[in-house]
TIVO-2410 file (N, C-alpha, C; in nm, 3 decimals):
# residues 194
REC num residu      c1      c2      c3 atome chaine
REC   1      M  -1.176  -0.215  -0.696     N      A
REC   1      M  -1.239  -0.077  -0.721    CA      A
REC   1      M  -1.131   0.000  -0.781     C      A
REC   2      N  -1.170   0.089  -0.856     N      A
REC   2      N  -1.084   0.185  -0.940    CA      A
REC   2      N  -1.073   0.333  -0.860     C      A
REC   3      F  -0.951   0.352  -0.798     N      A
REC   3      F  -0.978   0.480  -0.710    CA      A
REC   3      F  -0.940   0.582  -0.804     C      A
REC   4      L  -0.892   0.554  -0.906     N      A
REC   4      L  -0.832   0.641  -1.007    CA      A
REC   4      L  -0.949   0.709  -1.078     C      A
REC   5      S  -1.051   0.679  -1.093     N      A
REC   5      S  -1.180   0.737  -1.149    CA      A
REC   5      S  -1.271   0.838  -1.076     C      A
REC   6      C  -1.180   0.822  -0.940     N      A
REC   6      C  -1.280   0.913  -0.870    CA      A
REC   6      C  -1.316   1.072  -0.913     C      A
REC   7      S  -1.423   1.111  -0.845     N      A
REC   7      S  -1.450   1.256  -0.893    CA      A
REC   7      S  -1.530   1.307  -0.795     C      A
REC   8      F  -1.556   1.436  -0.741     N      A
REC   8      F  -1.623   1.503  -0.638    CA      A
REC   8      F  -1.753   1.515  -0.701     C      A
REC   9      L  -1.844   1.489  -0.569     N      A
REC   9      L  -1.976   1.461  -0.600    CA      A
REC   9      L  -2.065   1.590  -0.543     C      A
REC  10      R  -2.075   1.592  -0.394     N      A
REC  10      R  -2.113   1.693  -0.317    CA      A
REC  10      R  -2.077   1.703  -0.190     C      A
REC  11      S  -2.082   1.821  -0.133     N      A
REC  11      S  -2.078   1.847  -0.019    CA      A
REC  11      S  -2.223   1.849   0.071     C      A
REC  12      F  -2.203   1.822   0.241     N      A
REC  12      F  -2.330   1.819   0.297    CA      A
REC  12      F  -2.291   1.909   0.454     C      A
REC  13      G  -2.345   1.973   0.459     N      A
REC  13      G  -2.316   2.052   0.603    CA      A
REC  13      G  -2.403   2.044   0.697     C      A
REC  14      E  -2.519   1.994   0.692     N      A
REC  14      E  -2.618   1.954   0.763    CA      A
REC  14      E  -2.701   1.807   0.743     C      A
REC  15      A  -2.699   1.738   0.861     N      A
REC  15      A  -2.792   1.621   0.853    CA      A
REC  15      A  -2.860   1.608   0.770     C      A
REC  16      S  -2.992   1.712   0.757     N      A
REC  16      S  -3.100   1.710   0.687    CA      A
REC  16      S  -3.082   1.721   0.522     C      A
REC  17      Q  -2.958   1.753   0.486     N      A
REC  17      Q  -2.909   1.735   0.364    CA      A
REC  17      Q  -2.882   1.627   0.288     C      A
REC  18      L  -2.821   1.527   0.361     N      A
REC  18      L  -2.773   1.386   0.309    CA      A
REC  18      L  -2.893   1.326   0.258     C      A
REC  19      F  -2.838   1.281   0.131     N      A
REC  19      F  -2.904   1.199   0.044    CA      A
REC  19      F  -2.916   1.073   0.085     C      A
REC  20      P  -3.042   0.975   0.046     N      A
REC  20      P  -3.051   0.822   0.092    CA      A
REC  20      P  -2.914   0.734   0.004     C      A
REC  21      S  -2.870   0.659   0.099     N      A
REC  21      S  -2.763   0.567   0.031    CA      A
REC  21      S  -2.806   0.474  -0.058     C      A
REC  22      D  -2.739   0.489  -0.188     N      A
REC  22      D  -2.788   0.412  -0.314    CA      A
REC  22      D  -2.680   0.329  -0.343     C      A
REC  23      R  -2.530   0.328  -0.280     N      A
REC  23      R  -2.410   0.253  -0.322    CA      A
REC  23      R  -2.299   0.237  -0.196     C      A
REC  24      D  -2.258   0.129  -0.192     N      A
REC  24      D  -2.134   0.116  -0.084    CA      A
REC  24      D  -2.058   0.249  -0.079     C      A
REC  25      E  -2.024   0.271   0.058     N      A
REC  25      E  -1.949   0.369   0.070    CA      A
REC  25      E  -1.825   0.337   0.155     C      A
REC  26      I  -1.725   0.409   0.127     N      A
REC  26      I  -1.588   0.386   0.207    CA      A
REC  26      I  -1.567   0.512   0.257     C      A
REC  27      V  -1.556   0.516   0.388     N      A
REC  27      V  -1.569   0.634   0.462    CA      A
REC  27      V  -1.433   0.671   0.560     C      A
REC  28      F  -1.386   0.807   0.531     N      A
REC  28      F  -1.272   0.832   0.574    CA      A
REC  28      F  -1.260   0.929   0.701     C      A
REC  29      C  -1.218   0.918   0.832     N      A
REC  29      C  -1.239   0.988   0.910    CA      A
REC  29      C  -1.115   1.002   1.038     C      A
REC  30      G  -1.138   1.087   1.107     N      A
REC  30      G  -0.989   1.098   1.208    CA      A
REC  30      G  -0.965   1.256   1.254     C      A
REC  31      R  -0.872   1.272   1.329     N      A
REC  31      R  -0.875   1.412   1.386    CA      A
REC  31      R  -0.847   1.503   1.272     C      A
REC  32      S  -0.888   1.641   1.316     N      A
REC  32      S  -0.859   1.738   1.241    CA      A
REC  32      S  -0.683   1.726   1.234     C      A
REC  33      N  -0.673   1.772   1.092     N      A
REC  33      N  -0.506   1.801   1.033    CA      A
REC  33      N  -0.441   1.646   1.031     C      A
REC  34      V  -0.511   1.530   1.034     N      A
REC  34      V  -0.439   1.390   1.057    CA      A
REC  34      V  -0.419   1.373   0.924     C      A
REC  35      G  -0.467   1.430   0.803     N      A
REC  35      G  -0.414   1.419   0.675    CA      A
REC  35      G  -0.518   1.335   0.565     C      A
REC  36      K  -0.631   1.306   0.627     N      A
REC  36      K  -0.779   1.268   0.552    CA      A
REC  36      K  -0.764   1.333   0.400     C      A
REC  37      S  -0.757   1.437   0.358     N      A
REC  37      S  -0.771   1.491   0.237    CA      A
REC  37      S  -0.603   1.457   0.163     C      A
REC  38      T  -0.542   1.475   0.230     N      A
REC  38      T  -0.395   1.435   0.157    CA      A
REC  38      T  -0.409   1.274   0.096     C      A
REC  39      L  -0.462   1.204   0.199     N      A
REC  39      L  -0.479   1.057   0.178    CA      A
REC  39      L  -0.561   1.029   0.065     C      A
REC  40      I  -0.674   1.073   0.056     N      A
REC  40      I  -0.761   1.083  -0.052    CA      A
REC  40      I  -0.691   1.104  -0.174     C      A
REC  41      N  -0.650   1.216  -0.195     N      A
REC  41      N  -0.591   1.260  -0.312    CA      A
REC  41      N  -0.470   1.176  -0.353     C      A
REC  42      K  -0.391   1.122  -0.248     N      A
REC  42      K  -0.312   0.987  -0.324    CA      A
REC  42      K  -0.340   0.888  -0.368     C      A
REC  43      L  -0.476   0.843  -0.285     N      A
REC  43      L  -0.548   0.724  -0.356    CA      A
REC  43      L  -0.600   0.742  -0.476     C      A
REC  44      C  -0.671   0.853  -0.507     N      A
REC  44      C  -0.705   0.870  -0.629    CA      A
REC  44      C  -0.601   0.945  -0.738     C      A
REC  45      N  -0.506   0.956  -0.683     N      A
REC  45      N  -0.375   1.012  -0.788    CA      A
REC  45      N  -0.421   1.162  -0.846     C      A
REC  46      N  -0.481   1.233  -0.770     N      A
REC  46      N  -0.560   1.378  -0.814    CA      A
REC  46      N  -0.533   1.472  -0.689     C      A
REC  47      N  -0.393   1.550  -0.700     N      A
REC  47      N  -0.392   1.669  -0.612    CA      A
REC  47      N  -0.502   1.758  -0.582     C      A
REC  48      K  -0.575   1.768  -0.698     N      A
REC  48      K  -0.701   1.867  -0.668    CA      A
REC  48      K  -0.826   1.811  -0.615     C      A
REC  49      L  -0.836   1.693  -0.593     N      A
REC  49      L  -0.965   1.639  -0.585    CA      A
REC  49      L  -1.036   1.685  -0.450     C      A
REC  50      A  -0.981   1.665  -0.326     N      A
REC  50      A  -1.023   1.689  -0.205    CA      A
REC  50      A  -0.909   1.816  -0.141     C      A
REC  51      R  -0.993   1.912  -0.110     N      A
REC  51      R  -0.898   2.036  -0.034    CA      A
REC  51      R  -0.825   2.000   0.062     C      A
REC  52      V  -0.695   2.049   0.057     N      A
REC  52      V  -0.608   2.042   0.156    CA      A
REC  52      V  -0.584   2.145   0.209     C      A
REC  53      S  -0.575   2.153   0.344     N      A
REC  53      S  -0.577   2.305   0.405    CA      A
REC  53      S  -0.453   2.269   0.521     C      A
REC  54      S  -0.361   2.378   0.536     N      A
REC  54      S  -0.281   2.350   0.684    CA      A
REC  54      S  -0.354   2.403   0.795     C      A
REC  55      T  -0.470   2.460   0.800     N      A
REC  55      T  -0.538   2.500   0.893    CA      A
REC  55      T  -0.620   2.387   0.942     C      A
REC  56      P  -0.611   2.323   1.076     N      A
REC  56      P  -0.680   2.220   1.146    CA      A
REC  56      P  -0.832   2.285   1.160     C      A
REC  57      G  -0.911   2.176   1.103     N      A
REC  57      G  -1.070   2.182   1.122    CA      A
REC  57      G  -1.111   2.258   1.011     C      A
REC  58      K  -1.062   2.265   0.908     N      A
REC  58      K  -1.117   2.332   0.784    CA      A
REC  58      K  -1.250   2.242   0.712     C      A
REC  59      T  -1.204   2.127   0.727     N      A
REC  59      T  -1.338   2.061   0.655    CA      A
REC  59      T  -1.456   2.061   0.762     C      A
REC  60      A  -1.561   2.116   0.729     N      A
REC  60      A  -1.651   2.111   0.825    CA      A
REC  60      A  -1.805   2.047   0.759     C      A
REC  61      T  -1.757   2.001   0.651     N      A
REC  61      T  -1.901   1.904   0.574    CA      A
REC  61      T  -1.857   1.763   0.560     C      A
REC  62      I  -1.950   1.702   0.515     N      A
REC  62      I  -1.925   1.552   0.491    CA      A
REC  62      I  -1.921   1.542   0.321     C      A
REC  63      N  -1.805   1.536   0.275     N      A
REC  63      N  -1.784   1.519   0.116    CA      A
REC  63      N  -1.771   1.407   0.044     C      A
REC  64      F  -1.847   1.385  -0.026     N      A
REC  64      F  -1.876   1.268  -0.103    CA      A
REC  64      F  -1.823   1.262  -0.262     C      A
REC  65      Y  -1.736   1.177  -0.287     N      A
REC  65      Y  -1.665   1.141  -0.381    CA      A
REC  65      Y  -1.739   1.018  -0.456     C      A
REC  66      S  -1.754   1.037  -0.624     N      A
REC  66      S  -1.773   0.930  -0.686    CA      A
REC  66      S  -1.703   0.822  -0.721     C      A
REC  67      A  -1.681   0.719  -0.692     N      A
REC  67      A  -1.587   0.619  -0.768    CA      A
REC  67      A  -1.653   0.469  -0.816     C      A
REC  68      G  -1.715   0.480  -0.917     N      A
REC  68      G  -1.769   0.409  -0.981    CA      A
REC  68      G  -1.898   0.360  -0.910     C      A
REC  69      D  -1.880   0.218  -0.861     N      A
REC  69      D  -1.975   0.166  -0.785    CA      A
REC  69      D  -1.996   0.201  -0.643     C      A
REC  70      Y  -1.877   0.312  -0.585     N      A
REC  70      Y  -1.855   0.301  -0.439    CA      A
REC  70      Y  -1.873   0.483  -0.447     C      A
REC  71      Y  -1.884   0.489  -0.325     N      A
REC  71      Y  -1.852   0.670  -0.284    CA      A
REC  71      Y  -1.749   0.664  -0.187     C      A
REC  72      L  -1.661   0.755  -0.193     N      A
REC  72      L  -1.544   0.806  -0.080    CA      A
REC  72      L  -1.625   0.902  -0.006     C      A
REC  73      V  -1.608   0.879   0.102     N      A
REC  73      V  -1.679   0.989   0.194    CA      A
REC  73      V  -1.605   1.028   0.283     C      A
REC  74      D  -1.576   1.170   0.279     N      A
REC  74      D  -1.469   1.227   0.394    CA      A
REC  74      D  -1.556   1.303   0.486     C      A
REC  75      L  -1.540   1.263   0.604     N      A
REC  75      L  -1.595   1.329   0.728    CA      A
REC  75      L  -1.532   1.468   0.803     C      A
REC  76      P  -1.609   1.543   0.834     N      A
REC  76      P  -1.521   1.623   0.920    CA      A
REC  76      P  -1.436   1.588   1.021     C      A
REC  77      G  -1.304   1.657   1.030     N      A
REC  77      G  -1.217   1.606   1.117    CA      A
REC  77      G  -1.278   1.655   1.267     C      A
REC  78      Y  -1.237   1.574   1.379     N      A
REC  78      Y  -1.280   1.606   1.527    CA      A
REC  78      Y  -1.170   1.631   1.626     C      A
REC  79      G  -1.175   1.691   1.705     N      A
REC  79      G  -1.068   1.747   1.796    CA      A
REC  79      G  -1.036   1.864   1.794     C      A
REC  80      F  -1.067   1.941   1.717     N      A
REC  80      F  -1.005   2.060   1.721    CA      A
REC  80      F  -1.056   2.177   1.820     C      A
REC  81      S  -0.975   2.212   1.906     N      A
REC  81      S  -1.010   2.305   1.997    CA      A
REC  81      S  -1.063   2.421   1.996     C      A
REC  82      K  -1.048   2.492   1.902     N      A
REC  82      K  -1.077   2.628   1.857    CA      A
REC  82      K  -1.229   2.642   1.800     C      A
REC  83      K  -1.295   2.529   1.789     N      A
REC  83      K  -1.397   2.508   1.725    CA      A
REC  83      K  -1.508   2.571   1.835     C      A
REC  84      S  -1.605   2.654   1.768     N      A
REC  84      S  -1.703   2.702   1.882    CA      A
REC  84      S  -1.793   2.531   1.942     C      A
REC  85      F  -1.847   2.595   2.060     N      A
REC  85      F  -1.960   2.490   2.110    CA      A
REC  85      F  -2.067   2.445   1.997     C      A
REC  86      S  -2.112   2.543   1.953     N      A
REC  86      S  -2.227   2.519   1.867    CA      A
REC  86      S  -2.161   2.462   1.720     C      A
REC  87      E  -2.051   2.482   1.713     N      A
REC  87      E  -1.993   2.409   1.574    CA      A
REC  87      E  -1.961   2.280   1.607     C      A
REC  88      K  -1.938   2.242   1.735     N      A
REC  88      K  -1.905   2.086   1.763    CA      A
REC  88      K  -2.043   2.022   1.768     C      A
REC  89      E  -2.139   2.101   1.816     N      A
REC  89      E  -2.261   2.021   1.834    CA      A
REC  89      E  -2.306   1.987   1.706     C      A
REC  90      R  -2.292   2.079   1.611     N      A
REC  90      R  -2.337   2.058   1.457    CA      A
REC  90      R  -2.256   1.929   1.388     C      A
REC  91      W  -2.140   1.904   1.450     N      A
REC  91      W  -2.037   1.816   1.388    CA      A
REC  91      W  -2.108   1.669   1.463     C      A
REC  92      G  -2.146   1.674   1.583     N      A
REC  92      G  -2.203   1.540   1.648    CA      A
REC  92      G  -2.339   1.525   1.599     C      A
REC  93      R  -2.396   1.632   1.554     N      A
REC  93      R  -2.556   1.589   1.489    CA      A
REC  93      R  -2.522   1.528   1.380     C      A
REC  94      L  -2.438   1.563   1.295     N      A
REC  94      L  -2.417   1.560   1.156    CA      A
REC  94      L  -2.330   1.409   1.167     C      A
REC  95      M  -2.255   1.373   1.242     N      A
REC  95      M  -2.204   1.247   1.255    CA      A
REC  95      M  -2.303   1.117   1.291     C      A
REC  96      E  -2.401   1.164   1.374     N      A
REC  96      E  -2.499   1.094   1.454    CA      A
REC  96      E  -2.606   1.029   1.333     C      A
REC  97      S  -2.614   1.159   1.243     N      A
REC  97      S  -2.708   1.111   1.173    CA      A
REC  97      S  -2.665   1.021   1.049     C      A
REC  98      Y  -2.525   1.055   1.010     N      A
REC  98      Y  -2.468   0.981   0.911    CA      A
REC  98      Y  -2.473   0.850   0.948     C      A
REC  99      F  -2.422   0.829   1.069     N      A
REC  99      F  -2.385   0.678   1.108    CA      A
REC  99      F  -2.552   0.612   1.101     C      A
REC 100      S  -2.641   0.652   1.173     N      A
REC 100      S  -2.764   0.609   1.231    CA      A
REC 100      S  -2.852   0.614   1.076     C      A
REC 101      S  -2.826   0.638   0.953     N      A
REC 101      S  -2.916   0.657   0.867    CA      A
REC 101      S  -2.920   0.547   0.758     C      A
REC 102      S  -2.897   0.400   0.833     N      A
REC 102      S  -2.858   0.304   0.733    CA      A
REC 102      S  -2.808   0.297   0.597     C      A
REC 103      R  -2.679   0.364   0.603     N      A
REC 103      R  -2.625   0.391   0.496    CA      A
REC 103      R  -2.518   0.260   0.481     C      A
REC 104      R  -2.505   0.255   0.347     N      A
REC 104      R  -2.403   0.129   0.310    CA      A
REC 104      R  -2.305   0.120   0.320     C      A
REC 105      I  -2.205   0.139   0.436     N      A
REC 105      I  -2.097   0.149   0.453    CA      A
REC 105      I  -2.002   0.009   0.466     C      A
REC 106      K  -1.962   0.027   0.351     N      A
REC 106      K  -1.868  -0.126   0.353    CA      A
REC 106      K  -1.735  -0.117   0.421     C      A
REC 107      L  -1.699  -0.003   0.466     N      A
REC 107      L  -1.575   0.018   0.544    CA      A
REC 107      L  -1.550   0.146   0.580     C      A
REC 108      A  -1.527   0.175   0.712     N      A
REC 108      A  -1.472   0.312   0.750    CA      A
REC 108      A  -1.313   0.286   0.785     C      A
REC 109      V  -1.257   0.398   0.728     N      A
REC 109      V  -1.094   0.400   0.740    CA      A
REC 109      V  -1.062   0.521   0.847     C      A
REC 110      L  -1.019   0.488   0.942     N      A
REC 110      L  -0.981   0.590   1.087    CA      A
REC 110      L  -0.828   0.606   1.066     C      A
REC 111      L  -0.767   0.733   1.069     N      A
REC 111      L  -0.671   0.799   1.032    CA      A
REC 111      L  -0.625   0.837   1.158     C      A
REC 112      L  -0.511   0.767   1.192     N      A
REC 112      L  -0.453   0.814   1.341    CA      A
REC 112      L  -0.303   0.835   1.316     C      A
REC 113      D  -0.268   0.981   1.356     N      A
REC 113      D  -0.136   1.046   1.332    CA      A
REC 113      D  -0.036   0.963   1.411     C      A
REC 114      S   0.077   0.926   1.373     N      A
REC 114      S   0.169   0.840   1.423    CA      A
REC 114      S   0.232   0.920   1.510     C      A
REC 115      R   0.245   1.045   1.502     N      A
REC 115      R   0.316   1.118   1.621    CA      A
REC 115      R   0.233   1.139   1.748     C      A
REC 116      R   0.091   1.095   1.745     N      A
REC 116      R   0.010   1.142   1.872    CA      A
REC 116      R  -0.048   1.007   1.929     C      A
REC 117      I  -0.061   0.986   2.061     N      A
REC 117      I  -0.152   0.909   2.131    CA      A
REC 117      I  -0.317   0.910   2.069     C      A
REC 118      P  -0.333   0.808   2.062     N      A
REC 118      P  -0.494   0.811   2.040    CA      A
REC 118      P  -0.579   0.866   2.186     C      A
REC 119      N  -0.670   0.925   2.157     N      A
REC 119      N  -0.749   1.003   2.267    CA      A
REC 119      N  -0.888   0.981   2.255     C      A
REC 120      D  -0.935   1.025   2.364     N      A
REC 120      D  -1.107   0.978   2.394    CA      A
REC 120      D  -1.180   1.041   2.228     C      A
REC 121      D  -1.152   1.124   2.166     N      A
REC 121      D  -1.201   1.154   2.023    CA      A
REC 121      D  -1.227   1.026   1.929     C      A
REC 122      D  -1.060   0.955   1.948     N      A
REC 122      D  -1.065   0.834   1.864    CA      A
REC 122      D  -1.148   0.735   1.924     C      A
REC 123      I  -1.164   0.707   2.050     N      A
REC 123      I  -1.219   0.609   2.119    CA      A
REC 123      I  -1.355   0.636   2.079     C      A
REC 124      D  -1.432   0.776   2.074     N      A
REC 124      D  -1.561   0.798   2.042    CA      A
REC 124      D  -1.603   0.723   1.903     C      A
REC 125      M  -1.477   0.792   1.794     N      A
REC 125      M  -1.499   0.730   1.682    CA      A
REC 125      M  -1.525   0.591   1.664     C      A
REC 126      I  -1.437   0.514   1.750     N      A
REC 126      I  -1.447   0.372   1.742    CA      A
REC 126      I  -1.563   0.305   1.768     C      A
REC 127      N  -1.629   0.386   1.887     N      A
REC 127      N  -1.738   0.343   1.960    CA      A
REC 127      N  -1.871   0.346   1.853     C      A
REC 128      Y  -1.865   0.477   1.760     N      A
REC 128      Y  -1.949   0.488   1.659    CA      A
REC 128      Y  -1.959   0.339   1.568     C      A
REC 129      F  -1.835   0.320   1.530     N      A
REC 129      F  -1.827   0.182   1.418    CA      A
REC 129      F  -1.880   0.080   1.500     C      A
REC 130      I  -1.837   0.063   1.637     N      A
REC 130      I  -1.896  -0.076   1.733    CA      A
REC 130      I  -2.057  -0.065   1.715     C      A
REC 131      H  -2.110   0.056   1.768     N      A
REC 131      H  -2.246   0.069   1.787    CA      A
REC 131      H  -2.323   0.049   1.664     C      A
REC 132      Y  -2.281   0.088   1.542     N      A
REC 132      Y  -2.372   0.087   1.431    CA      A
REC 132      Y  -2.294  -0.036   1.341     C      A
REC 133      D  -2.244  -0.109   1.370     N      A
REC 133      D  -2.149  -0.256   1.314    CA      A
REC 133      D  -2.089  -0.213   1.197     C      A
REC 134      V  -2.003  -0.118   1.224     N      A
REC 134      V  -1.934  -0.044   1.077    CA      A
REC 134      V  -1.800  -0.150   1.082     C      A
REC 135      P  -1.750  -0.200   0.980     N      A
REC 135      P  -1.633  -0.273   0.989    CA      A
REC 135      P  -1.515  -0.163   0.972     C      A
REC 136      F  -1.413  -0.162   1.005     N      A
REC 136      F  -1.289  -0.038   1.007    CA      A
REC 136      F  -1.165  -0.110   1.010     C      A
REC 137      A  -1.085  -0.012   0.905     N      A
REC 137      A  -0.937  -0.013   0.924    CA      A
REC 137      A  -0.891   0.102   0.987     C      A
REC 138      V  -0.734   0.094   1.024     N      A
REC 138      V  -0.681   0.190   1.067    CA      A
REC 138      V  -0.561   0.243   0.958     C      A
REC 139      V  -0.566   0.397   0.940     N      A
REC 139      V  -0.435   0.405   0.854    CA      A
REC 139      V  -0.352   0.504   0.933     C      A
REC 140      I  -0.225   0.471   0.986     N      A
REC 140      I  -0.142   0.518   1.047    CA      A
REC 140      I  -0.054   0.648   0.951     C      A
REC 141      T  -0.068   0.743   0.997     N      A
REC 141      T  -0.032   0.861   0.898    CA      A
REC 141      T   0.130   0.934   0.935     C      A
REC 142      K   0.179   0.998   0.872     N      A
REC 142      K   0.311   1.070   0.880    CA      A
REC 142      K   0.400   1.001   0.931     C      A
REC 143      I   0.418   0.856   0.882     N      A
REC 143      I   0.522   0.794   0.958    CA      A
REC 143      I   0.654   0.813   0.903     C      A
REC 144      D   0.670   0.890   0.785     N      A
REC 144      D   0.824   0.936   0.788    CA      A
REC 144      D   0.841   1.057   0.872     C      A
REC 145      K   0.780   1.068   0.966     N      A
REC 145      K   0.804   1.170   1.065    CA      A
REC 145      K   0.893   1.125   1.187     C      A
REC 146      L   0.900   0.968   1.212     N      A
REC 146      L   0.945   0.901   1.286    CA      A
REC 146      L   1.081   0.825   1.256     C      A
REC 147      N   1.143   0.798   1.359     N      A
REC 147      N   1.266   0.695   1.327    CA      A
REC 147      N   1.224   0.559   1.330     C      A
REC 148      V   1.299   0.481   1.330     N      A
REC 148      V   1.258   0.326   1.327    CA      A
REC 148      V   1.223   0.290   1.474     C      A
REC 149      K   1.277   0.352   1.564     N      A
REC 149      K   1.241   0.292   1.685    CA      A
REC 149      K   1.110   0.351   1.747     C      A
REC 150      E   1.072   0.493   1.702     N      A
REC 150      E   0.971   0.569   1.725    CA      A
REC 150      E   0.838   0.510   1.667     C      A
REC 151      Y   0.864   0.442   1.548     N      A
REC 151      Y   0.797   0.382   1.443    CA      A
REC 151      Y   0.716   0.275   1.526     C      A
REC 152      Q   0.843   0.165   1.557     N      A
REC 152      Q   0.781   0.046   1.633    CA      A
REC 152      Q   0.688   0.038   1.742     C      A
REC 153      E   0.754   0.161   1.828     N      A
REC 153      E   0.680   0.185   1.972    CA      A
REC 153      E   0.547   0.247   1.897     C      A
REC 154      Q   0.544   0.341   1.832     N      A
REC 154      Q   0.368   0.374   1.797    CA      A
REC 154      Q   0.290   0.261   1.763     C      A
REC 155      I   0.360   0.176   1.666     N      A
REC 155      I   0.290   0.067   1.589    CA      A
REC 155      I   0.235  -0.012   1.717     C      A
REC 156      S   0.328  -0.044   1.824     N      A
REC 156      S   0.288  -0.144   1.920    CA      A
REC 156      S   0.191  -0.062   2.021     C      A
REC 157      L   0.193   0.053   2.024     N      A
REC 157      L   0.074   0.099   2.125    CA      A
REC 157      L  -0.063   0.148   2.048     C      A
REC 158      I  -0.088   0.120   1.920     N      A
REC 158      I  -0.187   0.161   1.841    CA      A
REC 158      I  -0.255   0.011   1.837     C      A
REC 159      K  -0.170  -0.073   1.831     N      A
REC 159      K  -0.203  -0.219   1.831    CA      A
REC 159      K  -0.293  -0.266   1.951     C      A
REC 160      D  -0.218  -0.208   2.073     N      A
REC 160      D  -0.285  -0.240   2.193    CA      A
REC 160      D  -0.385  -0.148   2.224     C      A
REC 161      F  -0.386  -0.047   2.172     N      A
REC 161      F  -0.527   0.054   2.179    CA      A
REC 161      F  -0.630  -0.037   2.097     C      A
REC 162      L  -0.611  -0.087   1.986     N      A
REC 162      L  -0.694  -0.146   1.900    CA      A
REC 162      L  -0.740  -0.279   1.965     C      A
REC 163      A  -0.669  -0.332   2.035     N      A
REC 163      A  -0.699  -0.482   2.090    CA      A
REC 163      A  -0.852  -0.467   2.139     C      A
REC 164      G  -0.946  -0.593   2.112     N      A
REC 164      G  -1.069  -0.619   2.128    CA      A
REC 164      G  -1.142  -0.538   2.029     C      A
REC 165      S  -1.099  -0.434   1.966     N      A
REC 165      S  -1.201  -0.364   1.863    CA      A
REC 165      S  -1.233  -0.464   1.744     C      A
REC 166      R  -1.332  -0.411   1.661     N      A
REC 166      R  -1.333  -0.499   1.552    CA      A
REC 166      R  -1.263  -0.431   1.429     C      A
REC 167      C  -1.140  -0.386   1.430     N      A
REC 167      C  -1.054  -0.339   1.336    CA      A
REC 167      C  -1.011  -0.468   1.244     C      A
REC 168      T  -1.019  -0.413   1.129     N      A
REC 168      T  -1.017  -0.521   1.034    CA      A
REC 168      T  -0.844  -0.534   0.976     C      A
REC 169      D  -0.781  -0.417   0.972     N      A
REC 169      D  -0.628  -0.427   0.966    CA      A
REC 169      D  -0.594  -0.307   0.988     C      A
REC 170      I  -0.455  -0.281   1.005     N      A
REC 170      I  -0.377  -0.175   1.044    CA      A
REC 170      I  -0.250  -0.144   0.921     C      A
REC 171      F  -0.267  -0.007   0.851     N      A
REC 171      F  -0.179   0.006   0.759    CA      A
REC 171      F  -0.066   0.109   0.797     C      A
REC 172      A   0.049   0.124   0.733     N      A
REC 172      A   0.135   0.240   0.795    CA      A
REC 172      A   0.141   0.333   0.642     C      A
REC 173      Y   0.116   0.475   0.665     N      A
REC 173      Y   0.135   0.540   0.537    CA      A
REC 173      Y   0.213   0.664   0.545     C      A
REC 174      S   0.294   0.677   0.423     N      A
REC 174      S   0.346   0.814   0.450    CA      A
REC 174      S   0.336   0.872   0.296     C      A
REC 175      S   0.271   1.021   0.272     N      A
REC 175      S   0.254   1.066   0.136    CA      A
REC 175      S   0.362   1.094   0.065     C      A
REC 176      L   0.496   1.072   0.153     N      A
REC 176      L   0.643   1.079   0.052    CA      A
REC 176      L   0.666   0.940  -0.009     C      A
REC 177      D   0.610   0.840   0.009     N      A
REC 177      D   0.650   0.691  -0.017    CA      A
REC 177      D   0.538   0.667  -0.114     C      A
REC 178      N   0.537   0.652  -0.273     N      A
REC 178      N   0.489   0.624  -0.345    CA      A
REC 178      N   0.422   0.477  -0.340     C      A
REC 179      D   0.540   0.412  -0.280     N      A
REC 179      D   0.495   0.237  -0.292    CA      A
REC 179      D   0.381   0.229  -0.159     C      A
REC 180      S   0.378   0.308  -0.058     N      A
REC 180      S   0.272   0.279   0.063    CA      A
REC 180      S   0.152   0.308   0.024     C      A
REC 181      I   0.154   0.429  -0.101     N      A
REC 181      I  -0.001   0.440  -0.132    CA      A
REC 181      I  -0.028   0.334  -0.214     C      A
REC 182      I   0.040   0.263  -0.317     N      A
REC 182      I   0.042   0.165  -0.397    CA      A
REC 182      I  -0.055   0.056  -0.317     C      A
REC 183      N   0.044   0.014  -0.216     N      A
REC 183      N   0.024  -0.111  -0.114    CA      A
REC 183      N  -0.122  -0.089  -0.057     C      A
REC 184      L  -0.147   0.080   0.002     N      A
REC 184      L  -0.273   0.055   0.058    CA      A
REC 184      L  -0.394   0.080  -0.036     C      A
REC 185      R  -0.396   0.119  -0.167     N      A
REC 185      R  -0.476   0.105  -0.252    CA      A
REC 185      R  -0.512  -0.027  -0.253     C      A
REC 186      E  -0.403  -0.125  -0.275     N      A
REC 186      E  -0.426  -0.273  -0.311    CA      A
REC 186      E  -0.505  -0.323  -0.180     C      A
REC 187      K  -0.445  -0.307  -0.064     N      A
REC 187      K  -0.502  -0.378   0.050    CA      A
REC 187      K  -0.665  -0.337   0.108     C      A
REC 188      L  -0.681  -0.192   0.066     N      A
REC 188      L  -0.811  -0.141   0.093    CA      A
REC 188      L  -0.894  -0.217  -0.014     C      A
REC 189      T  -0.851  -0.218  -0.136     N      A
REC 189      T  -0.958  -0.311  -0.244    CA      A
REC 189      T  -0.972  -0.443  -0.173     C      A
REC 190      E  -0.859  -0.501  -0.125     N      A
REC 190      E  -0.900  -0.632  -0.103    CA      A
REC 190      E  -1.009  -0.648   0.023     C      A
REC 191      V  -1.003  -0.543   0.108     N      A
REC 191      V  -1.075  -0.541   0.241    CA      A
REC 191      V  -1.238  -0.514   0.170     C      A
REC 192      I  -1.233  -0.423   0.101     N      A
REC 192      I  -1.374  -0.406   0.028    CA      A
REC 192      I  -1.470  -0.520  -0.055     C      A
REC 193      V  -1.371  -0.600  -0.102     N      A
REC 193      V  -1.425  -0.677  -0.186    CA      A
REC 193      V  -1.485  -0.800  -0.125     C      A
REC 194      I  -1.416  -0.847   0.005     N      A
REC 194      I  -1.454  -0.939   0.087    CA      A
REC 194      I  -1.572  -0.945   0.119     C      A
***
């Protein structure tokens, strides 16, 4: 897969707007402010592709990007406490509709912040994957914020958290390290083509 050919396609804020799945999809999901947009931009080598904001919960739509034979799909972040109840309900409907609509999801990429312990929202996301039989990989973001000991402890904690799940692989990623994005691009391509 050529991530470098990726371009923005469309955004959807309501489940009824989603178009039928007509090609394989790679889905990116995670907590608000975990770095999904930054990761997509780095993977595609285009800093203007996905909107990056310092305000948590800014992405409120499902964003589709065309990448040749694939779509990259950026799901709205979850777990942002300042969202209204109605907004959280809309998010739930959007997620339920997306995962239950027989989409051609080749791989889900769950981003976990290296500085945070996985929580109930992360467990709910993994349960979506398991319930809908979606293979998933985990990307641990912001590893540059940790020292070596903290990094090793967090990797161990996340591996324990994922034990028994259907996680296909765990990747460490820092937006400051070009080698990590090249490695991630290659590894994701390997996972996708299997």
